[in-house]
C-alpha positions in Angstrom: -45.0 -18.6 -100.5 -45.3 -15.7 -98.1 -43.5 -14.6 -94.9 -44.9 -14.1 -91.4 -42.5 -11.7 -89.5 -43.4 -11.6 -85.7 -43.0 -8.2 -84.3 -42.8 -6.6 -87.7 -42.3 -2.8 -87.2 -40.7 -2.3 -83.8 -38.6 -0.2 -81.4 -35.2 -1.5 -80.4 -32.9 -0.6 -77.6 -29.6 1.0 -78.7 -26.6 -1.1 -77.9 -28.5 -4.3 -77.5 -28.7 -7.3 -79.8 -31.8 -7.5 -82.0 -33.2 -10.8 -83.3 -35.4 -10.7 -86.5 -37.4 -13.8 -87.4 -39.4 -14.8 -90.5 -41.6 -17.8 -90.8 -42.4 -19.0 -94.4 -45.9 -20.3 -95.2 -47.4 -21.9 -98.4 -50.7 -20.3 -99.4 -51.8 -23.5 -101.1 -50.2 -25.8 -98.6 -48.5 -27.6 -101.5 -45.6 -25.5 -102.4 -42.3 -26.6 -100.9 -41.0 -24.1 -98.4 -37.5 -22.5 -98.9 -34.6 -23.6 -96.7 -32.6 -20.5 -97.3 -33.6 -16.8 -97.4 -32.1 -13.4 -97.7 -32.6 -10.4 -95.4 -32.2 -7.0 -97.0 -31.4 -3.9 -95.1 -31.7 -0.2 -95.9 -30.7 2.7 -93.6 -31.8 6.3 -93.4 -29.5 7.2 -96.3 -31.3 4.8 -98.6 -28.3 2.7 -99.1 -28.8 -1.0 -98.4 -27.1 -4.4 -98.2 -28.2 -7.9 -97.3 -27.0 -11.3 -96.3 -28.1 -14.9 -96.5 -30.0 -16.4 -93.6 -30.2 -20.1 -92.9 -33.1 -22.1 -91.5 -33.3 -22.5 -87.8 -35.1 -25.7 -86.6 -35.2 -24.5 -83.0 -37.0 -21.3 -84.0 -39.0 -22.8 -86.9 -38.0 -20.1 -89.3 -35.2 -17.8 -90.6 -33.4 -15.9 -87.8 -31.0 -13.0 -88.2 -29.4 -11.4 -85.1 -28.2 -7.8 -85.4 -25.5 -7.2 -82.8 -25.5 -4.0 -80.7 -27.9 -2.2 -82.9 -27.2 1.6 -83.1 -29.3 3.3 -85.8 -32.8 3.2 -87.3 -33.1 0.9 -90.3 -35.6 -1.0 -92.6 -35.5 -4.7 -93.5 -37.4 -7.3 -95.5 -37.0 -11.1 -96.0 -36.9 -12.7 -99.5 -36.6 -16.2 -100.9 -37.0 -16.9 -104.6 -40.1 -15.0 -105.8 -41.4 -14.5 -102.2 -40.7 -11.3 -100.4 -42.1 -9.8 -97.2 -43.1 -6.2 -96.9 -40.5 -3.8 -95.7 -40.5 -3.2 -91.9 -39.1 -0.3 -89.9 -36.9 -0.5 -86.8 -36.7 2.6 -84.6 -33.7 2.6 -82.2 -34.0 4.4 -78.9 -31.7 4.7 -75.9 -32.6 2.3 -73.1 -33.5 3.9 -69.7 -30.5 5.1 -67.7 -30.0 6.5 -64.2 -28.5 10.0 -64.6 -28.0 10.8 -60.9 -29.0 9.5 -57.5 -29.1 10.9 -54.0 -29.4 8.8 -50.9 -30.4 10.6 -47.7 -29.8 8.7 -44.4 -31.6 9.7 -41.2 -30.3 7.6 -38.3 -32.7 6.8 -35.4 -33.3 9.8 -33.1 -31.8 8.0 -30.0 -28.4 7.7 -31.6 -28.1 11.5 -32.0 -26.1 10.8 -35.2 -26.3 13.4 -38.0 -28.3 13.0 -41.2 -26.1 12.3 -44.1 -26.4 12.5 -47.9 -24.6 10.4 -50.5 -24.3 11.7 -54.0 -24.4 8.9 -56.5 -25.2 6.2 -54.0 -22.6 3.9 -55.5 -20.2 1.5 -53.8 -20.7 0.5 -50.2 -22.7 2.9 -48.0 -22.8 2.2 -44.3 -26.1 3.1 -42.5 -27.1 2.6 -38.8 -29.7 -0.1 -38.2 -33.3 1.2 -38.3 -32.2 4.3 -40.2 -34.8 6.0 -42.5 -33.5 5.9 -46.1 -34.7 8.1 -49.0 -33.5 7.3 -52.5 -34.0 10.0 -55.1 -32.8 8.8 -58.6 -33.3 10.9 -61.7 -33.3 9.5 -65.3 -32.0 10.5 -68.7 -35.4 10.0 -70.3 -39.0 9.3 -69.2 -39.5 6.0 -67.5 -42.7 4.0 -66.8 -41.7 2.1 -63.6 -38.8 1.9 -61.2 -38.0 -0.6 -58.4 -35.3 -1.1 -55.8 -34.0 -4.6 -55.8 -32.4 -6.0 -52.7 -31.0 -9.5 -52.1 -28.3 -11.8 -53.3 -26.1 -10.5 -56.1 -26.9 -13.6 -58.3 -30.6 -13.0 -57.9 -30.3 -9.4 -58.9 -28.2 -10.4 -61.9 -30.8 -13.0 -62.9 -33.5 -10.4 -62.8 -31.7 -8.1 -65.3 -30.9 -11.1 -67.5 -34.6 -12.1 -67.6 -36.9 -11.0 -70.5 -39.9 -10.9 -68.2 -38.7 -8.5 -65.5 -42.2 -7.2 -64.7 -43.5 -10.6 -63.5 -40.3 -12.3 -62.5 -40.2 -13.6 -58.9 -36.9 -14.9 -57.6 -36.0 -16.3 -54.3 -34.0 -14.1 -52.0 -35.0 -10.9 -53.8 -37.0 -8.0 -52.3 -38.7 -5.6 -54.8 -39.7 -2.1 -53.5 -41.5 0.1 -56.1 -40.5 3.8 -56.4 -43.0 6.6 -56.8 -42.5 8.1 -60.3 -42.7 11.9 -60.7 -45.3 13.4 -63.1 -42.7 14.0 -65.8 -41.3 10.4 -65.5 -37.8 11.8 -65.1 -37.3 11.2 -61.4 -38.6 9.0 -58.6 -38.5 8.6 -54.8 -38.5 5.8 -52.2 -38.5 6.1 -48.5 -38.3 3.2 -46.0 -36.7 2.1 -42.7 -33.8 -0.1 -43.5 -33.8 -3.7 -42.2 -31.7 -5.5 -44.8 -28.1 -5.0 -45.9 -26.2 -6.4 -48.9 -26.3 -5.7 -52.7 -29.1 -3.6 -54.2 -29.9 -2.1 -57.6 -32.5 0.0 -59.4 -34.5 -1.7 -62.1 -36.1 1.0 -64.3 -38.3 0.3 -67.3 -39.5 2.7 -70.1 -42.7 2.7 -72.1 -41.2 0.3 -74.6 -40.5 -2.3 -72.0 -36.7 -1.8 -72.1 -34.8 -1.7 -68.8 -31.5 -0.3 -67.7 -28.2 -2.1 -67.4 -26.4 -1.8 -64.0 -23.2 0.2 -64.4 -21.9 0.3 -60.8 -21.9 -1.9 -57.8 -24.2 -0.8 -55.0 -24.3 -2.2 -51.5 -25.7 -1.3 -48.1 -23.8 -2.2 -45.0 -25.8 -2.2 -41.8 -24.1 -0.8 -38.7 -25.6 -2.7 -35.8 -26.3 -1.2 -32.4 -23.8 -3.3 -30.3 -24.5 -4.3 -26.7 -22.7 -2.5 -23.9 -19.3 -3.7 -22.5 -18.5 -3.7 -18.8 -14.9 -3.1 -17.8 -14.0 -5.2 -14.8 -10.5 -5.7 -13.5 -9.8 -9.4 -13.9 -9.6 -11.2 -10.6 -10.1 -14.9 -9.7 -9.6 -14.2 -6.0 -12.5 -13.2 -3.8 -12.7 -9.6 -2.5 -12.0 -9.4 1.2 -13.5 -6.7 3.3 -13.3 -6.1 7.1 -16.5 -6.4 9.2 -18.8 -3.3 9.2 -17.1 -1.7 6.2 -19.0 -0.6 3.2 -18.8 -2.4 -0.2 -16.9 -0.2 -2.7 -17.2 -1.2 -6.3 -15.8 0.9 -9.2 -18.0 0.3 -12.3 -17.2 1.3 -15.9 -19.2 0.5 -19.0 -18.9 1.5 -22.6 -21.5 1.5 -25.5 -21.3 2.6 -29.1 -24.2 5.0 -28.5 -25.1 5.5 -24.8 -25.3 3.8 -21.4 -28.9 4.2 -20.1 -28.5 2.3 -16.9 -25.6 1.0 -14.7 -26.5 -1.2 -11.8 -24.8 -3.0 -8.9 -26.7 -6.1 -7.9 -26.0 -7.7 -4.6 -27.3 -11.3 -4.1 -28.7 -11.7 -0.6 -29.2 -14.9 1.3 -32.4 -16.6 0.4 -32.3 -15.6 -3.3 -33.2 -11.9 -3.0 -31.3 -9.4 -5.0 -30.8 -5.8 -4.0 -30.2 -3.4 -6.9 -28.3 -0.1 -6.7 -28.5 2.3 -9.6 -25.8 4.8 -10.7 -27.2 8.4 -10.7 -28.6 9.8 -13.9 -25.8 12.4 -14.2 -23.4 9.5 -14.7 -25.4 8.1 -17.6 -26.5 9.1 -21.1 -23.0 9.0 -22.7 -20.9 6.3 -24.4 -18.8 6.0 -21.3 -20.4 5.6 -17.9 -18.3 5.4 -14.7 -19.5 5.3 -11.1 -18.1 4.2 -7.7 -20.8 2.4 -5.6 -20.3 2.8 -1.9 -22.9 0.6 -0.3 -23.6 0.2 3.4 -24.2 -3.6 3.8 -27.1 -5.0 5.9 -26.1 -6.7 9.2 -26.3 -10.2 7.8 -23.6 -9.3 5.1 -21.3 -7.1 7.2 -20.5 -9.6 10.0 -17.2 -11.5 10.0 -17.6 -14.8 8.1 -20.3 -13.6 5.8 -20.0 -14.5 2.1 -22.0 -13.1 -0.8 -21.8 -12.3 -4.5 -22.3 -9.1 -6.5 -22.4 -8.4 -10.2 -22.6 -5.3 -12.5 -25.2 -4.8 -15.2 -25.1 -2.2 -18.0 -28.1 -1.4 -20.3 -28.0 0.7 -23.5 -30.7 3.0 -24.8 -31.9 1.2 -27.9 -35.7 1.6 -28.2 -36.5 -1.1 -30.8 -36.6 -4.0 -30.6 -35.5 -3.1 -27.1 -32.6 -2.2 -24.8 -29.6 -4.5 -24.7 -28.1 -5.5 -21.3 -24.9 -7.2 -20.3 -24.0 -8.6 -16.9 -20.5 -9.2 -15.5 -19.4 -12.4 -13.9 -20.3 -12.7 -10.2 -17.6 -11.5 -7.8 -17.4 -13.2 -4.5 -17.0 -11.1 -1.3 -15.8 -12.5 2.0 -16.1 -10.5 5.2 -13.0 -11.3 7.2 -11.4 -9.9 10.4 -8.3 -7.8 9.6 -9.0 -7.9 5.9 -7.4 -5.1 3.9 -9.8 -2.4 2.7 -11.4 -2.6 -0.7 -9.5 0.6 -1.7 -6.2 -1.1 -0.7 -7.1 -4.3 -2.6 -8.0 -2.3 -5.7 -4.7 -0.4 -5.5 -2.8 -3.6 -5.2 -4.5 -5.0 -8.3 -3.7 -1.8 -10.2 -0.1 -2.1 -9.2 0.0 -5.7 -10.3 -1.5 -4.9 -13.7 0.9 -2.1 -14.4 3.9 -4.1 -13.2 2.8 -7.0 -15.4 2.5 -4.6 -18.4 5.9 -3.1 -17.8 7.5 -6.6 -17.5 5.9 -7.7 -20.7 7.1 -4.6 -22.6 10.6 -5.0 -21.1 10.8 -8.7 -22.1 9.6 -8.0 -25.7 12.2 -5.2 -26.0 14.9 -7.7 -25.1 13.6 -10.2 -27.7 13.5 -7.4 -30.3 17.1 -6.5 -29.5 18.2 -10.1 -30.0 16.3 -10.4 -33.2 17.6 -7.2 -34.7 21.2 -8.0 -33.7 20.9 -11.4 -35.5 19.7 -9.7 -38.7 22.1 -8.7 -41.5 22.1 -6.6 -44.6 20.7 -9.6 -46.7 17.7 -10.1 -44.4 14.4 -10.3 -46.3 12.2 -7.2 -46.3 9.1 -8.9 -44.9 10.8 -10.0 -41.7 12.2 -6.5 -41.1 8.8 -5.0 -41.8 7.3 -7.2 -39.1 10.0 -6.1 -36.7 9.3 -2.5 -37.5 5.6 -2.9 -36.8 6.3 -4.7 -33.5 8.6 -2.0 -32.3 6.0 0.7 -33.1 3.4 -1.3 -31.2 5.7 -1.5 -28.2 6.2 2.3 -28.3 2.4 2.8 -28.3 1.9 0.4 -25.4 4.5 2.3 -23.3 2.9 5.6 -24.2 -0.4 4.2 -22.8 1.4 3.2 -19.6 2.8 6.8 -19.4 -0.7 8.2 -19.7 -1.8 6.0 -16.8 1.2 7.2 -14.7 0.3 10.8 -15.5 -3.2 10.4 -14.0 -1.7 9.2 -10.6 -0.1 11.9 -8.5 2.5 9.6 -6.9 3.4 7.9 -10.2 3.2 10.9 -12.4 7.0 11.5 -12.1 7.5 8.3 -14.1 5.5 9.6 -17.1 8.3 11.7 -18.7 10.8 8.8 -18.4 8.3 6.3 -20.0 7.5 8.7 -22.8 11.2 9.3 -23.5 11.9 5.6 -23.8 8.9 5.2 -26.2 9.7 8.2 -28.4 13.5 8.5 -28.3 14.4 4.8 -28.2 11.6 2.5 -29.4 10.2 4.8 -32.1 13.7 5.6 -33.3 14.6 1.9 -33.3 11.6 1.3 -35.5 12.7 4.0 -37.9 16.2 2.5 -38.1 14.8 -1.0 -38.7 12.6 0.5 -41.5 15.7 2.1 -43.1 17.4 -1.3 -42.9 14.9 -2.5 -45.7 16.5 -0.3 -48.4 19.8 1.2 -49.5 23.2 -0.4 -50.0 24.3 -3.3 -48.0 26.5 -1.1 -45.9 23.7 1.4 -45.2 21.3 -1.5 -44.2 23.9 -2.9 -41.8 24.5 0.5 -40.2 20.7 1.0 -39.8 20.2 -2.4 -38.2 23.1 -1.8 -35.8 21.6 1.6 -34.9 18.3 -0.1 -34.2 19.9 -2.7 -32.0 21.8 0.0 -30.0 18.6 1.9 -29.4 16.8 -1.3 -28.2 19.8 -2.0 -25.9 19.4 1.4 -24.4 15.7 0.9 -24.0 16.4 -2.4 -22.1 18.5 -0.5 -19.5 16.1 2.4 -19.3 13.1 0.0 -18.7 15.0 -1.8 -16.0 15.5 1.5 -14.2 11.8 2.5 -14.8 10.6 -0.7 -13.3 12.8 -0.2 -10.2 11.4 3.3 -9.8 7.9 2.0 -10.3 8.2 -0.6 -7.5 9.5 2.1 -5.2 6.7 4.6 -5.9 4.1 1.8 -5.9 5.1 1.0 -2.3 4.9 4.8 -1.5 1.4 5.0 -3.1 0.4 2.0 -1.0 1.7 3.7 2.2 -0.3 6.8 1.3 -3.4 4.8 2.0 -2.1 4.3 5.5 -1.6 8.1 5.7 -5.2 8.6 4.6 -6.3 6.0 7.1 -4.3 7.7 9.9 -5.8 11.0 8.9 -9.3 9.6 9.2 -8.5 8.0 12.6 -7.0 11.3 13.8 -10.1 13.2 12.7 -12.3 10.7 14.6 -10.1 10.9 17.7 -10.2 14.7 17.5 -14.0 14.7 17.3 -14.2 12.2 20.2 -11.9 14.2 22.5 -13.9 17.4 21.6 -17.1 15.6 22.6 -15.5 14.4 25.8 -14.4 17.9 26.8 -17.8 19.3 26.1 -19.4 16.6 28.2 -16.8 17.3 30.9 -17.7 21.0 30.9 -21.4 20.2 31.2 -20.8 17.9 34.2 -18.6 20.5 35.9 -21.5 23.0 35.9 -23.8 20.4 37.6 -24.2 19.9 41.4 -21.7 17.5 43.0 -23.5 14.1 43.2 -22.4 10.4 43.2 -23.8 10.0 39.7 -21.8 13.1 38.6 -18.6 11.7 40.1 -19.2 8.3 38.3 -19.7 10.0 35.0 -16.5 12.1 35.4 -14.5 9.0 36.2 -15.9 7.3 33.0 -15.1 10.4 31.0 -11.5 10.4 32.4 -11.1 6.8 31.4 -12.4 7.4 27.9 -10.1 10.4 27.6 -7.1 8.4 28.6 -8.0 5.7 26.1 -8.4 8.3 23.3 -5.1 9.9 24.2 -3.3 6.5 24.2 -4.8 5.9 20.7 -3.6 9.4 19.6 -0.1 8.7 20.9 0.0 5.3 19.1 -1.2 7.0 16.0 1.4 9.7 16.3 4.1 7.0 16.6 2.8 5.2 13.5 2.8 8.4 11.6 6.4 9.2 12.7 7.5 5.7 11.6 5.8 6.1 8.2 7.4 9.5 7.6 10.9 8.2 8.6 10.4 5.2 6.3 9.3 7.5 3.4 10.4 11.1 3.9 8.9 11.9 0.5 5.4 10.7 1.5 4.5 14.2 2.7 5.3 15.8 -0.7 3.5 12.9 -2.4 0.4 13.5 -0.2 0.6 17.3 -0.9 0.6 16.6 -4.7 -2.2 14.1 -4.4 -4.4 16.6 -2.5 -3.5 19.5 -4.9 -4.6 17.3 -7.9 -7.8 16.3 -6.1 -8.6 20.0 -5.4 -7.8 20.8 -9.0 -10.4 18.2 -10.2 
């Protein structure tokens, strides 16, 4: 009997299980084969030991598995008088990634900075179409290196396979790295298209591969389409005959707005497009007010048409992204308020609605906190604390909007005081009600309820002042209108006087007399309009004495800008 030992002398990977197999054969073909054998070991020190190995039908021989082999050793199989020769096992470290750098260069159009990630472990977020360069280095020389991308189970299956070089698994992308001359480092550069898990598969000259030690994942940040900000309105926009169409357009993008358009749909299916100027574009926020003189067929009383806004970003590949607003219907109607007046009324309605919502929620918070006691569960109090902080933030945002409007700016300090001194303090008191003794908790909750009660009264007064100043801001539009009419009348009267002076220098003729009479009639009409305008101005100032100061502040702020 003799032994065939597949693999014989070999190299083993440190820390991995090693299977040794011996197949007995009869030289004559007549000798009965043993059903039990012994494997004998000896290490570098010369000391040895052994153990009995049973027959394995599945493997057709004697099999011994050495768990997590660590050091070089020699072995031989023996059964009865039969003995194999002594074989040597040399143990080496499997390949291992020692360091890895990931350099990320976003697309040029994003103007985002290049970043580097030392270690390239965990989740790394990269902008779509970024150029990635991986630079791993290895503890020892390697023969091949690949980047595996795909499903986590497919990557795990690849590392579990004994045939990694030829294995092809569905849902797995394999990108080879370029190995440096010394085999101790490698590089791979490509434009990222796929996110998700990834790993490096490195193989040394013995065919051993690495074992993943950290999770690695790419998250792709997509270039999002633009967003158009349009004040919600189900009602048609009414404009007077002959007036221009004024549309305030605002758009946002995560990178940049490249084009902002007003598109007016004309009768017959034609669309007229107006572009915002270039100096309003190229940033993540684009704002422009379109003032469009309408063609005669759209400016006469009774005309109806639609307009919409379109915003386009600057993504080069696979192409720019555009979004279009819902169509807005415009009706030309005699005595319709101006577009500016309608926009102002919508703004007032929005701010009034927001204040009313905050006020109502503060009242609800006051009732909820008052109903709580020192035994209240922590989670419900935590929820109340969060809600009170959110109310304070919303009121701060309203104060910011007040600050931007000259007439309403006097309300900003009061709104901020309610947010900071009452709502935020109420939130802190509610938060303190989650800990401490029963008495301390009860006192904190009572303090919170008192602060909310004070905020209730202060918000009621704030809303009254807002309604008063909103009417004043609306009347300021009348003041602007009167100013424009006064300027037009002044120019008209100046032109009439110039014409009158010209006629006075001409010879006395019937035609001259006729023209002087017409001029006199036109002058009387202009003077009547001026007197009527003066009376309207007087009534407006008597109604709102503070309107002159409000107008002064508004003009000063406009000049400041």
